Backbone as XML, in Angstrom:
<?xml version="1.0"?>
<chain id="A" units="angstrom">
  <residue number="1" name="MET">
    <atom name="N" x="-176.815" y="83.938" z="39.390"/>
    <atom name="CA" x="-178.344" y="83.861" z="39.650"/>
    <atom name="C" x="-178.894" y="82.495" z="39.557"/>
  </residue>
  <residue number="2" name="ARG">
    <atom name="N" x="-178.445" y="81.774" z="38.577"/>
    <atom name="CA" x="-178.890" y="80.367" z="38.467"/>
    <atom name="C" x="-178.431" y="79.445" z="39.703"/>
  </residue>
  <residue number="3" name="PHE">
    <atom name="N" x="-177.271" y="79.775" z="40.256"/>
    <atom name="CA" x="-176.828" y="79.062" z="41.485"/>
    <atom name="C" x="-177.788" y="79.349" z="42.618"/>
  </residue>
  <residue number="4" name="LEU">
    <atom name="N" x="-178.245" y="80.571" z="42.718"/>
    <atom name="CA" x="-179.123" y="80.889" z="43.907"/>
    <atom name="C" x="-180.485" y="80.181" z="43.645"/>
  </residue>
  <residue number="5" name="VAL">
    <atom name="N" x="-180.966" y="80.095" z="42.431"/>
    <atom name="CA" x="-182.226" y="79.357" z="42.218"/>
    <atom name="C" x="-182.093" y="77.888" z="42.568"/>
  </residue>
  <residue number="6" name="LYS">
    <atom name="N" x="-180.900" y="77.327" z="42.154"/>
    <atom name="CA" x="-180.774" y="75.882" z="42.513"/>
    <atom name="C" x="-180.542" y="75.679" z="43.960"/>
  </residue>
  <residue number="7" name="LEU">
    <atom name="N" x="-179.920" y="76.668" z="44.651"/>
    <atom name="CA" x="-179.801" y="76.591" z="46.082"/>
    <atom name="C" x="-181.090" y="76.704" z="46.873"/>
  </residue>
  <residue number="8" name="PHE">
    <atom name="N" x="-181.962" y="77.577" z="46.298"/>
    <atom name="CA" x="-183.342" y="77.790" z="46.849"/>
    <atom name="C" x="-184.078" y="76.478" z="46.596"/>
  </residue>
  <residue number="9" name="GLY">
    <atom name="N" x="-183.910" y="75.848" z="45.459"/>
    <atom name="CA" x="-184.549" y="74.550" z="45.124"/>
    <atom name="C" x="-184.152" y="73.494" z="46.182"/>
  </residue>
  <residue number="10" name="LEU">
    <atom name="N" x="-182.880" y="73.468" z="46.485"/>
    <atom name="CA" x="-182.372" y="72.473" z="47.405"/>
    <atom name="C" x="-182.912" y="72.738" z="48.698"/>
  </residue>
  <residue number="11" name="GLY">
    <atom name="N" x="-183.147" y="73.975" z="49.132"/>
    <atom name="CA" x="-183.631" y="74.372" z="50.450"/>
    <atom name="C" x="-185.195" y="73.849" z="50.542"/>
  </residue>
  <residue number="12" name="LEU">
    <atom name="N" x="-185.839" y="74.065" z="49.430"/>
    <atom name="CA" x="-187.263" y="73.641" z="49.366"/>
    <atom name="C" x="-187.413" y="72.139" z="49.392"/>
  </residue>
  <residue number="13" name="LEU">
    <atom name="N" x="-186.421" y="71.434" z="48.673"/>
    <atom name="CA" x="-186.464" y="69.966" z="48.695"/>
    <atom name="C" x="-186.165" y="69.454" z="50.065"/>
  </residue>
  <residue number="14" name="ILE">
    <atom name="N" x="-185.259" y="69.968" z="50.724"/>
    <atom name="CA" x="-184.911" y="69.525" z="52.099"/>
    <atom name="C" x="-186.055" y="69.855" z="53.059"/>
  </residue>
  <residue number="15" name="ALA">
    <atom name="N" x="-186.638" y="71.012" z="52.905"/>
    <atom name="CA" x="-187.776" y="71.376" z="53.776"/>
    <atom name="C" x="-189.072" y="70.373" z="53.563"/>
  </residue>
  <residue number="16" name="GLY">
    <atom name="N" x="-189.284" y="70.099" z="52.251"/>
    <atom name="CA" x="-190.310" y="69.131" z="51.968"/>
    <atom name="C" x="-190.158" y="67.745" z="52.541"/>
  </residue>
  <residue number="17" name="ILE">
    <atom name="N" x="-188.870" y="67.267" z="52.363"/>
    <atom name="CA" x="-188.528" y="66.015" z="52.981"/>
    <atom name="C" x="-188.701" y="65.940" z="54.471"/>
  </residue>
  <residue number="18" name="TYR">
    <atom name="N" x="-188.157" y="67.068" z="55.083"/>
    <atom name="CA" x="-188.273" y="67.165" z="56.576"/>
    <atom name="C" x="-189.704" y="67.151" z="57.043"/>
  </residue>
  <residue number="19" name="PHE">
    <atom name="N" x="-190.555" y="67.987" z="56.415"/>
    <atom name="CA" x="-191.926" y="67.968" z="56.945"/>
    <atom name="C" x="-192.752" y="66.778" z="56.555"/>
  </residue>
  <residue number="20" name="LEU">
    <atom name="N" x="-192.498" y="66.121" z="55.494"/>
    <atom name="CA" x="-193.217" y="64.903" z="55.210"/>
    <atom name="C" x="-192.580" y="63.851" z="56.177"/>
  </residue>
  <residue number="21" name="GLY">
    <atom name="N" x="-191.351" y="63.785" z="56.425"/>
    <atom name="CA" x="-190.712" y="62.725" z="57.204"/>
    <atom name="C" x="-190.986" y="62.905" z="58.764"/>
  </residue>
  <residue number="22" name="LYS">
    <atom name="N" x="-191.449" y="64.071" z="59.124"/>
    <atom name="CA" x="-191.786" y="64.190" z="60.567"/>
    <atom name="C" x="-192.989" y="63.329" z="60.947"/>
  </residue>
  <residue number="23" name="ASN">
    <atom name="N" x="-193.822" y="62.890" z="60.024"/>
    <atom name="CA" x="-194.962" y="62.233" z="60.428"/>
    <atom name="C" x="-194.827" y="60.692" z="60.152"/>
  </residue>
  <residue number="24" name="ILE">
    <atom name="N" x="-193.653" y="60.219" z="59.756"/>
    <atom name="CA" x="-193.320" y="58.789" z="59.541"/>
    <atom name="C" x="-192.419" y="58.333" z="60.608"/>
  </residue>
  <residue number="25" name="ILE">
    <atom name="N" x="-192.846" y="57.300" z="61.346"/>
    <atom name="CA" x="-192.034" y="56.714" z="62.438"/>
    <atom name="C" x="-191.682" y="55.327" z="62.117"/>
  </residue>
  <residue number="26" name="PHE">
    <atom name="N" x="-190.457" y="55.008" z="62.098"/>
    <atom name="CA" x="-189.889" y="53.698" z="62.004"/>
    <atom name="C" x="-189.576" y="53.134" z="63.339"/>
  </residue>
  <residue number="27" name="THR">
    <atom name="N" x="-190.261" y="52.073" z="63.762"/>
    <atom name="CA" x="-189.998" y="51.488" z="65.100"/>
    <atom name="C" x="-189.492" y="50.111" z="64.954"/>
  </residue>
  <residue number="28" name="THR">
    <atom name="N" x="-188.827" y="49.659" z="65.991"/>
    <atom name="CA" x="-188.372" y="48.256" z="66.083"/>
    <atom name="C" x="-188.793" y="47.761" z="67.472"/>
  </residue>
  <residue number="29" name="GLN">
    <atom name="N" x="-188.919" y="46.485" z="67.603"/>
    <atom name="CA" x="-189.204" y="45.909" z="68.878"/>
    <atom name="C" x="-188.402" y="44.567" z="69.016"/>
  </residue>
  <residue number="30" name="ILE">
    <atom name="N" x="-188.156" y="44.243" z="70.170"/>
    <atom name="CA" x="-187.442" y="43.025" z="70.408"/>
    <atom name="C" x="-188.426" y="41.851" z="70.689"/>
  </residue>
  <residue number="31" name="SER">
    <atom name="N" x="-188.339" y="40.856" z="69.923"/>
    <atom name="CA" x="-189.237" y="39.763" z="70.079"/>
    <atom name="C" x="-188.459" y="38.504" z="70.501"/>
  </residue>
  <residue number="32" name="GLN">
    <atom name="N" x="-189.148" y="37.567" z="70.967"/>
    <atom name="CA" x="-188.511" y="36.345" z="71.415"/>
    <atom name="C" x="-188.201" y="35.340" z="70.198"/>
  </residue>
  <residue number="33" name="PHE">
    <atom name="N" x="-188.686" y="35.641" z="69.087"/>
    <atom name="CA" x="-188.502" y="34.852" z="67.950"/>
    <atom name="C" x="-187.568" y="35.661" z="66.964"/>
  </residue>
  <residue number="34" name="TRP">
    <atom name="N" x="-186.469" y="35.072" z="66.633"/>
    <atom name="CA" x="-185.462" y="35.865" z="65.817"/>
    <atom name="C" x="-185.926" y="36.128" z="64.403"/>
  </residue>
  <residue number="35" name="ARG">
    <atom name="N" x="-186.880" y="35.248" z="63.920"/>
    <atom name="CA" x="-187.343" y="35.431" z="62.511"/>
    <atom name="C" x="-188.140" y="36.746" z="62.315"/>
  </residue>
  <residue number="36" name="GLN">
    <atom name="N" x="-188.808" y="37.200" z="63.423"/>
    <atom name="CA" x="-189.575" y="38.430" z="63.291"/>
    <atom name="C" x="-188.754" y="39.711" z="63.128"/>
  </residue>
  <residue number="37" name="ASP">
    <atom name="N" x="-187.537" y="39.640" z="63.684"/>
    <atom name="CA" x="-186.704" y="40.857" z="63.606"/>
    <atom name="C" x="-185.781" y="40.812" z="62.279"/>
  </residue>
  <residue number="38" name="LEU">
    <atom name="N" x="-185.863" y="39.721" z="61.534"/>
    <atom name="CA" x="-185.053" y="39.529" z="60.320"/>
    <atom name="C" x="-185.405" y="40.583" z="59.272"/>
  </residue>
  <residue number="39" name="ALA">
    <atom name="N" x="-186.654" y="40.883" z="59.096"/>
    <atom name="CA" x="-187.014" y="41.896" z="58.019"/>
    <atom name="C" x="-186.525" y="43.300" z="58.411"/>
  </residue>
  <residue number="40" name="ALA">
    <atom name="N" x="-186.550" y="43.578" z="59.751"/>
    <atom name="CA" x="-186.069" y="44.943" z="60.231"/>
    <atom name="C" x="-184.521" y="45.078" z="60.048"/>
  </residue>
  <residue number="41" name="ALA">
    <atom name="N" x="-183.850" y="44.017" z="60.442"/>
    <atom name="CA" x="-182.376" y="43.971" z="60.259"/>
    <atom name="C" x="-181.970" y="43.958" z="58.817"/>
  </residue>
  <residue number="42" name="GLY">
    <atom name="N" x="-182.717" y="43.280" z="58.017"/>
    <atom name="CA" x="-182.306" y="43.171" z="56.596"/>
    <atom name="C" x="-182.663" y="44.443" z="55.935"/>
  </residue>
  <residue number="43" name="SER">
    <atom name="N" x="-183.688" y="45.191" z="56.289"/>
    <atom name="CA" x="-183.940" y="46.524" z="55.662"/>
    <atom name="C" x="-182.858" y="47.498" z="55.949"/>
  </residue>
  <residue number="44" name="VAL">
    <atom name="N" x="-182.369" y="47.516" z="57.236"/>
    <atom name="CA" x="-181.420" y="48.531" z="57.575"/>
    <atom name="C" x="-180.089" y="48.091" z="56.831"/>
  </residue>
  <residue number="45" name="LEU">
    <atom name="N" x="-179.743" y="46.808" z="56.779"/>
    <atom name="CA" x="-178.494" y="46.384" z="55.994"/>
    <atom name="C" x="-178.575" y="46.739" z="54.543"/>
  </residue>
  <residue number="46" name="LEU">
    <atom name="N" x="-179.705" y="46.422" z="53.945"/>
    <atom name="CA" x="-179.870" y="46.639" z="52.469"/>
    <atom name="C" x="-179.905" y="48.135" z="52.125"/>
  </residue>
  <residue number="47" name="LEU">
    <atom name="N" x="-180.585" y="48.912" z="52.982"/>
    <atom name="CA" x="-180.564" y="50.445" z="52.774"/>
    <atom name="C" x="-179.248" y="50.966" z="52.899"/>
  </residue>
  <residue number="48" name="SER">
    <atom name="N" x="-178.486" y="50.515" z="53.890"/>
    <atom name="CA" x="-177.109" y="50.985" z="54.095"/>
    <atom name="C" x="-176.177" y="50.581" z="52.962"/>
  </residue>
  <residue number="49" name="LEU">
    <atom name="N" x="-176.219" y="49.292" z="52.563"/>
    <atom name="CA" x="-175.488" y="48.944" z="51.427"/>
    <atom name="C" x="-175.789" y="49.613" z="50.062"/>
  </residue>
  <residue number="50" name="GLY">
    <atom name="N" x="-177.104" y="49.878" z="49.900"/>
    <atom name="CA" x="-177.445" y="50.599" z="48.712"/>
    <atom name="C" x="-176.978" y="52.061" z="48.672"/>
  </residue>
  <residue number="51" name="VAL">
    <atom name="N" x="-177.083" y="52.735" z="49.808"/>
    <atom name="CA" x="-176.526" y="54.127" z="49.849"/>
    <atom name="C" x="-175.090" y="54.095" z="49.721"/>
  </residue>
  <residue number="52" name="VAL">
    <atom name="N" x="-174.330" y="53.229" z="50.360"/>
    <atom name="CA" x="-172.949" y="53.123" z="50.208"/>
    <atom name="C" x="-172.499" y="52.889" z="48.734"/>
  </residue>
  <residue number="53" name="GLY">
    <atom name="N" x="-173.228" y="52.030" z="48.158"/>
    <atom name="CA" x="-172.979" y="51.683" z="46.696"/>
    <atom name="C" x="-173.217" y="52.779" z="45.846"/>
  </residue>
  <residue number="54" name="LEU">
    <atom name="N" x="-174.198" y="53.559" z="46.052"/>
    <atom name="CA" x="-174.559" y="54.673" z="45.193"/>
    <atom name="C" x="-173.549" y="55.875" z="45.300"/>
  </residue>
  <residue number="55" name="VAL">
    <atom name="N" x="-173.148" y="56.070" z="46.619"/>
    <atom name="CA" x="-172.237" y="57.205" z="46.949"/>
    <atom name="C" x="-170.817" y="56.895" z="46.566"/>
  </residue>
  <residue number="56" name="LEU">
    <atom name="N" x="-170.327" y="55.693" z="46.924"/>
    <atom name="CA" x="-168.907" y="55.378" z="46.691"/>
    <atom name="C" x="-168.620" y="54.763" z="45.428"/>
  </residue>
  <residue number="57" name="PHE">
    <atom name="N" x="-169.558" y="53.932" z="44.827"/>
    <atom name="CA" x="-169.276" y="53.182" z="43.613"/>
    <atom name="C" x="-170.477" y="53.334" z="42.631"/>
  </residue>
  <residue number="58" name="PRO">
    <atom name="N" x="-170.748" y="54.554" z="42.193"/>
    <atom name="CA" x="-171.996" y="54.745" z="41.389"/>
    <atom name="C" x="-171.958" y="54.034" z="40.029"/>
  </residue>
  <residue number="59" name="ARG">
    <atom name="N" x="-170.876" y="53.971" z="39.420"/>
    <atom name="CA" x="-170.792" y="53.291" z="38.113"/>
    <atom name="C" x="-170.875" y="51.782" z="38.166"/>
  </residue>
  <residue number="60" name="ALA">
    <atom name="N" x="-170.119" y="51.255" z="39.141"/>
    <atom name="CA" x="-169.928" y="49.853" z="39.224"/>
    <atom name="C" x="-171.171" y="49.188" z="39.797"/>
  </residue>
  <residue number="61" name="SER">
    <atom name="N" x="-171.903" y="49.850" z="40.770"/>
    <atom name="CA" x="-173.036" y="49.231" z="41.408"/>
    <atom name="C" x="-174.364" y="49.924" z="41.309"/>
  </residue>
  <residue number="62" name="GLY">
    <atom name="N" x="-174.502" y="50.663" z="40.225"/>
    <atom name="CA" x="-175.762" y="51.562" z="40.098"/>
    <atom name="C" x="-177.042" y="50.759" z="40.187"/>
  </residue>
  <residue number="63" name="LEU">
    <atom name="N" x="-177.298" y="49.762" z="39.383"/>
    <atom name="CA" x="-178.512" y="49.077" z="39.341"/>
    <atom name="C" x="-178.656" y="48.079" z="40.530"/>
  </residue>
  <residue number="64" name="LEU">
    <atom name="N" x="-177.555" y="47.591" z="40.956"/>
    <atom name="CA" x="-177.584" y="46.740" z="42.163"/>
    <atom name="C" x="-177.874" y="47.459" z="43.439"/>
  </residue>
  <residue number="65" name="ALA">
    <atom name="N" x="-177.327" y="48.732" z="43.524"/>
    <atom name="CA" x="-177.520" y="49.551" z="44.663"/>
    <atom name="C" x="-179.013" y="49.969" z="44.743"/>
  </residue>
  <residue number="66" name="TRP">
    <atom name="N" x="-179.589" y="50.403" z="43.583"/>
    <atom name="CA" x="-180.985" y="50.811" z="43.598"/>
    <atom name="C" x="-181.916" y="49.595" z="43.920"/>
  </residue>
  <residue number="67" name="GLY">
    <atom name="N" x="-181.437" y="48.381" z="43.497"/>
    <atom name="CA" x="-182.253" y="47.191" z="43.845"/>
    <atom name="C" x="-182.199" y="46.930" z="45.339"/>
  </residue>
  <residue number="68" name="ALA">
    <atom name="N" x="-181.059" y="47.118" z="45.967"/>
    <atom name="CA" x="-180.915" y="46.935" z="47.428"/>
    <atom name="C" x="-181.727" y="47.929" z="48.143"/>
  </residue>
  <residue number="69" name="ILE">
    <atom name="N" x="-181.769" y="49.196" z="47.662"/>
    <atom name="CA" x="-182.596" y="50.223" z="48.329"/>
    <atom name="C" x="-184.064" y="49.860" z="48.190"/>
  </residue>
  <residue number="70" name="ALA">
    <atom name="N" x="-184.492" y="49.410" z="47.039"/>
    <atom name="CA" x="-185.890" y="49.055" z="46.767"/>
    <atom name="C" x="-186.374" y="47.872" z="47.710"/>
  </residue>
  <residue number="71" name="ILE">
    <atom name="N" x="-185.422" y="46.855" z="47.784"/>
    <atom name="CA" x="-185.828" y="45.708" z="48.660"/>
    <atom name="C" x="-185.770" y="46.125" z="50.119"/>
  </residue>
  <residue number="72" name="GLY">
    <atom name="N" x="-184.802" y="47.076" z="50.500"/>
    <atom name="CA" x="-184.856" y="47.502" z="51.828"/>
    <atom name="C" x="-186.083" y="48.228" z="52.242"/>
  </residue>
  <residue number="73" name="ILE">
    <atom name="N" x="-186.578" y="49.091" z="51.305"/>
    <atom name="CA" x="-187.857" y="49.791" z="51.596"/>
    <atom name="C" x="-188.978" y="48.834" z="51.684"/>
  </residue>
  <residue number="74" name="LEU">
    <atom name="N" x="-189.017" y="47.910" z="50.765"/>
    <atom name="CA" x="-190.081" y="46.861" z="50.803"/>
    <atom name="C" x="-190.066" y="46.054" z="52.122"/>
  </residue>
  <residue number="75" name="LEU">
    <atom name="N" x="-188.921" y="45.690" z="52.562"/>
    <atom name="CA" x="-188.865" y="45.029" z="53.916"/>
    <atom name="C" x="-189.297" y="45.833" z="55.069"/>
  </residue>
  <residue number="76" name="VAL">
    <atom name="N" x="-189.054" y="47.079" z="54.965"/>
    <atom name="CA" x="-189.593" y="47.989" z="56.105"/>
    <atom name="C" x="-191.057" y="47.897" z="56.217"/>
  </residue>
  <residue number="77" name="PHE">
    <atom name="N" x="-191.724" y="47.961" z="54.997"/>
    <atom name="CA" x="-193.202" y="47.943" z="55.006"/>
    <atom name="C" x="-193.716" y="46.481" z="55.288"/>
  </residue>
  <residue number="78" name="LEU">
    <atom name="N" x="-193.031" y="45.511" z="54.900"/>
    <atom name="CA" x="-193.518" y="44.115" z="55.172"/>
    <atom name="C" x="-193.317" y="43.764" z="56.604"/>
  </residue>
  <residue number="79" name="SER">
    <atom name="N" x="-192.338" y="44.340" z="57.320"/>
    <atom name="CA" x="-192.179" y="44.032" z="58.735"/>
    <atom name="C" x="-193.152" y="44.734" z="59.588"/>
  </residue>
  <residue number="80" name="GLY">
    <atom name="N" x="-193.939" y="45.618" z="59.024"/>
    <atom name="CA" x="-195.019" y="46.315" z="59.811"/>
    <atom name="C" x="-194.544" y="47.220" z="60.776"/>
  </residue>
  <residue number="81" name="LYS">
    <atom name="N" x="-193.321" y="47.803" z="60.697"/>
    <atom name="CA" x="-192.799" y="48.691" z="61.715"/>
    <atom name="C" x="-192.804" y="50.066" z="61.287"/>
  </residue>
  <residue number="82" name="VAL">
    <atom name="N" x="-193.727" y="50.507" z="60.388"/>
    <atom name="CA" x="-193.818" y="51.833" z="60.032"/>
    <atom name="C" x="-195.165" y="52.418" z="60.498"/>
  </residue>
  <residue number="83" name="SER">
    <atom name="N" x="-195.044" y="53.499" z="61.203"/>
    <atom name="CA" x="-196.254" y="54.209" z="61.732"/>
    <atom name="C" x="-196.385" y="55.532" z="61.045"/>
  </residue>
  <residue number="84" name="LEU">
    <atom name="N" x="-197.513" y="55.905" z="60.592"/>
    <atom name="CA" x="-197.839" y="57.178" z="59.969"/>
    <atom name="C" x="-198.719" y="57.964" z="60.943"/>
  </residue>
  <residue number="85" name="ARG">
    <atom name="N" x="-198.190" y="59.041" z="61.383"/>
    <atom name="CA" x="-199.029" y="59.884" z="62.259"/>
    <atom name="C" x="-200.072" y="60.681" z="61.474"/>
  </residue>
  <residue number="86" name="PRO">
    <atom name="N" x="-201.248" y="60.869" z="62.071"/>
    <atom name="CA" x="-202.203" y="61.703" z="61.365"/>
    <atom name="C" x="-201.822" y="63.112" z="61.071"/>
  </residue>
  <residue number="87" name="THR">
    <atom name="N" x="-202.134" y="63.549" z="59.856"/>
    <atom name="CA" x="-201.675" y="64.963" z="59.464"/>
    <atom name="C" x="-202.767" y="65.607" z="58.689"/>
  </residue>
  <residue number="88" name="SER">
    <atom name="N" x="-202.865" y="66.874" z="58.665"/>
    <atom name="CA" x="-203.930" y="67.521" z="57.937"/>
    <atom name="C" x="-203.566" y="67.534" z="56.441"/>
  </residue>
  <residue number="89" name="LEU">
    <atom name="N" x="-204.645" y="67.668" z="55.731"/>
    <atom name="CA" x="-204.499" y="67.787" z="54.265"/>
    <atom name="C" x="-203.708" y="68.981" z="53.807"/>
  </residue>
  <residue number="90" name="TRP">
    <atom name="N" x="-203.874" y="70.088" z="54.547"/>
    <atom name="CA" x="-203.151" y="71.297" z="54.216"/>
    <atom name="C" x="-201.654" y="71.143" z="54.518"/>
  </residue>
  <residue number="91" name="TYR">
    <atom name="N" x="-201.310" y="70.556" z="55.580"/>
    <atom name="CA" x="-199.953" y="70.227" z="55.883"/>
    <atom name="C" x="-199.251" y="69.303" z="54.848"/>
  </residue>
  <residue number="92" name="PHE">
    <atom name="N" x="-199.990" y="68.309" z="54.462"/>
    <atom name="CA" x="-199.389" y="67.425" z="53.387"/>
    <atom name="C" x="-199.268" y="68.180" z="52.132"/>
  </residue>
  <residue number="93" name="PHE">
    <atom name="N" x="-200.257" y="69.032" z="51.735"/>
    <atom name="CA" x="-200.229" y="69.780" z="50.476"/>
    <atom name="C" x="-199.050" y="70.688" z="50.436"/>
  </residue>
  <residue number="94" name="VAL">
    <atom name="N" x="-198.784" y="71.429" z="51.492"/>
    <atom name="CA" x="-197.652" y="72.403" z="51.632"/>
    <atom name="C" x="-196.341" y="71.547" z="51.533"/>
  </residue>
  <residue number="95" name="SER">
    <atom name="N" x="-196.280" y="70.544" z="52.336"/>
    <atom name="CA" x="-194.980" y="69.730" z="52.367"/>
    <atom name="C" x="-194.728" y="69.114" z="50.989"/>
  </residue>
  <residue number="96" name="PHE">
    <atom name="N" x="-195.643" y="68.540" z="50.324"/>
    <atom name="CA" x="-195.438" y="67.902" z="49.072"/>
    <atom name="C" x="-195.162" y="68.910" z="47.912"/>
  </residue>
  <residue number="97" name="THR">
    <atom name="N" x="-195.792" y="70.163" z="48.103"/>
    <atom name="CA" x="-195.504" y="71.226" z="47.120"/>
    <atom name="C" x="-194.093" y="71.583" z="47.191"/>
  </residue>
  <residue number="98" name="CYS">
    <atom name="N" x="-193.645" y="71.768" z="48.454"/>
    <atom name="CA" x="-192.216" y="72.103" z="48.685"/>
    <atom name="C" x="-191.280" y="71.145" z="48.077"/>
  </residue>
  <residue number="99" name="LEU">
    <atom name="N" x="-191.551" y="69.866" z="48.334"/>
    <atom name="CA" x="-190.722" y="68.785" z="47.799"/>
    <atom name="C" x="-190.654" y="68.747" z="46.235"/>
  </residue>
  <residue number="100" name="VAL">
    <atom name="N" x="-191.810" y="68.847" z="45.619"/>
    <atom name="CA" x="-191.815" y="68.781" z="44.156"/>
    <atom name="C" x="-191.256" y="70.064" z="43.520"/>
  </residue>
  <residue number="101" name="SER">
    <atom name="N" x="-191.571" y="71.272" z="44.112"/>
    <atom name="CA" x="-191.045" y="72.505" z="43.609"/>
    <atom name="C" x="-189.522" y="72.563" z="43.747"/>
  </residue>
  <residue number="102" name="GLY">
    <atom name="N" x="-189.003" y="72.155" z="44.880"/>
    <atom name="CA" x="-187.544" y="72.099" z="45.090"/>
    <atom name="C" x="-186.864" y="71.184" z="44.031"/>
  </residue>
  <residue number="103" name="PHE">
    <atom name="N" x="-187.444" y="70.034" z="43.827"/>
    <atom name="CA" x="-186.858" y="69.126" z="42.840"/>
    <atom name="C" x="-186.852" y="69.735" z="41.395"/>
  </residue>
  <residue number="104" name="LYS">
    <atom name="N" x="-187.993" y="70.326" z="41.102"/>
    <atom name="CA" x="-188.080" y="70.870" z="39.723"/>
    <atom name="C" x="-187.139" y="72.104" z="39.601"/>
  </residue>
  <residue number="105" name="LEU">
    <atom name="N" x="-186.918" y="72.936" z="40.703"/>
    <atom name="CA" x="-185.952" y="73.998" z="40.580"/>
    <atom name="C" x="-184.573" y="73.519" z="40.527"/>
  </residue>
  <residue number="106" name="MET">
    <atom name="N" x="-184.254" y="72.477" z="41.212"/>
    <atom name="CA" x="-182.872" y="72.001" z="41.115"/>
    <atom name="C" x="-182.666" y="71.371" z="39.755"/>
  </residue>
  <residue number="107" name="ALA">
    <atom name="N" x="-183.642" y="70.589" z="39.103"/>
    <atom name="CA" x="-183.418" y="69.995" z="37.887"/>
    <atom name="C" x="-183.382" y="70.960" z="36.712"/>
  </residue>
  <residue number="108" name="THR">
    <atom name="N" x="-184.314" y="71.867" z="36.665"/>
    <atom name="CA" x="-184.478" y="72.704" z="35.464"/>
    <atom name="C" x="-184.108" y="74.211" z="35.780"/>
  </residue>
  <residue number="109" name="GLY">
    <atom name="N" x="-184.114" y="74.639" z="37.031"/>
    <atom name="CA" x="-183.908" y="75.965" z="37.246"/>
    <atom name="C" x="-185.007" y="77.015" z="37.216"/>
  </residue>
  <residue number="110" name="ARG">
    <atom name="N" x="-186.257" y="76.366" z="36.840"/>
    <atom name="CA" x="-187.452" y="77.305" z="36.733"/>
    <atom name="C" x="-188.637" y="76.390" z="37.046"/>
  </residue>
  <residue number="111" name="LEU">
    <atom name="N" x="-189.745" y="77.118" z="37.410"/>
    <atom name="CA" x="-191.085" y="76.434" z="37.625"/>
    <atom name="C" x="-191.958" y="76.882" z="36.525"/>
  </residue>
  <residue number="112" name="PRO">
    <atom name="N" x="-192.643" y="75.859" z="35.840"/>
    <atom name="CA" x="-193.665" y="76.245" z="34.834"/>
    <atom name="C" x="-194.908" y="76.714" z="35.469"/>
  </residue>
  <residue number="113" name="LEU">
    <atom name="N" x="-195.070" y="78.025" z="35.345"/>
    <atom name="CA" x="-196.304" y="78.666" z="35.957"/>
    <atom name="C" x="-197.265" y="79.179" z="34.846"/>
  </residue>
</chain>
């Protein structure tokens, strides 16, 4: 039974991430100056290195991998290539509730009601 609760939590977590992520668009553009595309390329490289470090070498590169992911996310926002589509408050509420509830179910196996 506990396995089914955690599996349901994983489903809620994935649904929440999917519905929140539908309204975030990452774009790139080709510019004539190579320096403007450096932040976009750096963010992709740092995010990739961070994920590889966390998945393949979690003990050896834990803090370094999290740092690479954080800097990669920061570079995405600094490059100005993130577009947020308008969404209703209800849609955001349901998506975020799915995300948080799924995480709580996976972590503890129950929701505090």
